[in-house]
N, C-alpha and C positions, 0 to 999 in steps of 0.2 A: 131157796125158791125152786121147786123140782117140777119138772114136765111129768104129765102122767105116765105111770110106770111102765105099763107093757105095751109094747108096740107088736101087734100081732104078726107072726113070721109070713103066715099066708095072706096077706093082704091082697083083696081082690079089686082094689080100687085103682090100678095103675091107669084105667081110663081117665081118671081125673087129672092125671099128670101128662102132658103139661097142662098148667091151669089157664083160666082167662088171662089174656095178656093186659098188661096195665101200661105198657109204654113201649116204644120201639125206636131203633136208631141205629147209627153206625157203632163200630167198636173201636174207633180211634179217631184222634184229630179233635178239632173244635176249639173254641175260644172260651172255656169254661171261666165264668166270673170269679175273681178271688176278693179278698178283702171284705168278707161278709156276704158274699154272693150278690146276684143281680147285676154284675158288672159287665155283661155282654149278652149277645143275641142267644147264645147256647151255653150249656153247661156240661162238662165232661165228668161223669161218675163212673167209679170204678166198683165192678161187682164180679162174681164167679158167673162162668158161662155154662157149668156142667153140673150143677148141684140141684136135682129136682125139688121143688117145694120152697127153695132159697133164693137161688140165682141161676136161671136156665135160659138160654138162648135157643129158641126152638127153630125147626127148619125153615120157617117162614121169615126169621129174622127178629120177632118179636121176643120180648123179654118177659119172663114171669118168675114170680117166687116172692116170698116174704121179704127178703133183703130188697127185692126190687121195688115192691110196694111202699116200704118205709122210704127208701130213697126218693121214689117219685113223690110222696107225699112232702118230704121235707123239702125237694126241689121247688114245688108248688108255693111253699110257703115262702121261699127265697125269690120268688118272682118268675119262676120257669115253668111254663105248661109241659105236659109230657111230650109234646112233639119238639120241644126245644132241647130235650136230653140226648146226649150222646154217650152211649155205654162202651166203657172201655174194659176189656177182660182184665181181671186182677187176680193172678195165681198167689197163692200164698207166700212164696218166696220173693216176690216182685212188688208187694204192697207198699213197704216203706220208701222204695225208691220212686215209684209211680208219684208218691205224694210229695217227696223232697224235690223232685225233679219238675214239679208243676205240670205234670201230665193230666192230672185229675183234680178237681176241686175238692172232693171228698170220696172216700171208699165206704161202701156197705157190703161187706163181704164175709160174713161169718168170721167177723175180725175181732179176736179176744183181746180184751184190754189187759195188758201185762206192764209191769214196771221197765222192762227192758225195751218194749216198745215205746213206751212213753218219754224215753231218752232221745227218741229220734222224730216222733209224731205226737201230735194231741189227739185226743180222743172226746167225743161228745157221747152223751148216753151214760149207762148202758140201755139198750132197748129190749135185750132177750138175754135170759140165763138158761144154761143148758149144762151138760156134763159129758164128759168122755166115755165111750161105751165101746162094744165090741160086735161086729157083724161076722158072722160064720155062714158056711152053706148050710142048708136046712138039714142035710144028714150027718151034720158034724155033732157028736156027742162029747168029744174029749175037751172042748173049751167051754166051760160053763162061767167064767168070770176072770177076773184079773189073777186070782190065785192058781190058775191051770195054764199060765201062758210059758211057763219055763219049757226051753227047747222049741217053742213054736216060731212059726215064720209069720211075722205080722207086717202090715203095709200100712203106711200112712204118707203124708205129703210133706216134702221139704220145706223147711221155715213155719212148720205149723207147731201149736203148742203140744198137741197129742203126741207128735213125733218126739219132741223134746223130752216130754214126760216119760215116754218109753225108755229112751237113751239114758235118762238120768236115774230112773228108778227100778227098771227092770232088765239088769245087765245080761240074764240068761235067755232073753229073747233076740231072735235074728230080726232086725229091722230092715225092710226093704223101702226105700223113700223114692216115690215117684212125683211127677210134678202135678198130678191131678188126682183126686178121689175117684173119678171114674176110670182111670187106668188101674188103680188099685182094686176097684170092684170087678174090672175086667180078669185082673190077675187072680182074683178070688175065684170067680166064675170057672177059670182054667185050671185051677188047682196048684198054681204057682206059689200061693201063699195061703196060710192056714186061717187068717182072720184079717179085716180090715178095722183099723181103730181110729176114730175122731169122734166128733160129738154126735150125741145121740139123735138130734134133730136132722143131722145130714145124712146119718145112716138110716132113717127111717124112710127118707125119700127115696133112697136107692132100693130098699126093700119093697116099697110100694110100686116101684117101676118094674120090678121083676117078681110077680106074685109067685109064692111058693119055692123060689130059688134060695133065699136067704132068711136068717133069722137074727135078731138081736139078743144077746145072752148078757147075764149078769147085772148087777147095779152100775149105775155111773160111779166113777171114781175119780172125779175131778170137778171143779166148778168153773165154767167157762161164761165169762161176762162179754157179750158182744156189744161193740161200740161202734161210732161212725169215727173213721180216721181222717184227720186233716193236717194241714200243714202245722208244724209246731209253734205254739203260742199265738196262733191266729185266734185269739181270746173272742173277737167280734163275731167271727163266723161261728165258733164254738157256742157262744151264747144264743145265736139265733138257730143253730140246729136243735140245741136242747129245748129252746122254746117250741119248735115245731114237734119235737117229739113229745113232749109233754101234752100239746094240743091233740095230737094223734091219739095219745092213750086216754085223754079225758073225753074225747069226743065219741069214743066207741069204734073209731076207724082202726085201732091198733088190733083190737079183738076180731074184728071182720077180717082184717087181711091175714091173722093167724089162722082163723078158722077155715078160710077160702084155700089157703095154700098148704096148711101142715095138718089140717083137720082129716082130709083123705087118708093120710098116712097112720091114722090111728091116734093122734097125740091131741090131748085135750089142752085149751089155751089156759095157761097159768094166769094170775095176776101180773100186769106189766111191771118190771122192776123200778124201784125209784131211780131218778136220774141224778148223777153226780153233778154238783155244782161247783 
């Protein structure tokens, strides 16, 4: 299941980012309910704080993005109103630890479902399918896709599946790993790296944030299935989250959230993916 193929480089829609807020709250603490949700006054949810269109903490503290909307919908189905959500930043390299240590009830943070991760945590979903791609400066004509990466300096995030794929399959690439994609994009802007690689929906958000500065090149070269991460073998909570995701998809709320958050970046909503049972 693929997303629409071309994200226009000169996106003039940055004004649509950040998007209408769906929830707000702190970035730490709280008494998130476990054992299927609904076990306390508040719930702590992990997400990204620096990914436009997906998980973004705005200057006023409000959270916006598709992952945020999905997580908010799920939390409501678990019995938590939006003002009872406490948001905790979940960098890629820290997600498993946050779940295992009980610092969050669940994580919705562009979290690809992989066999290696399933050894440490469980996943509900998937709720979105995308693919790894490349973001370059708009004046770059050397990189046109994965076949033109030899000798180039790429940036990705520590602990991410795109970084691992580059290390495993592209030995002639010089990979720089940062803690956040926003740091990678800043390095690209400054000429410290030749390209940023991660999932296309993430790159589209950054392209929309800086109209005319960047472009996405080539075809996606992986399949990434985003799921909601939770404590391993918490089957009760997994079943409830899957039920909430199915309800969100069937009701049209999933497509509305996608169109609101990712439509301004030039991406057409695909059909929602089937949920693993």
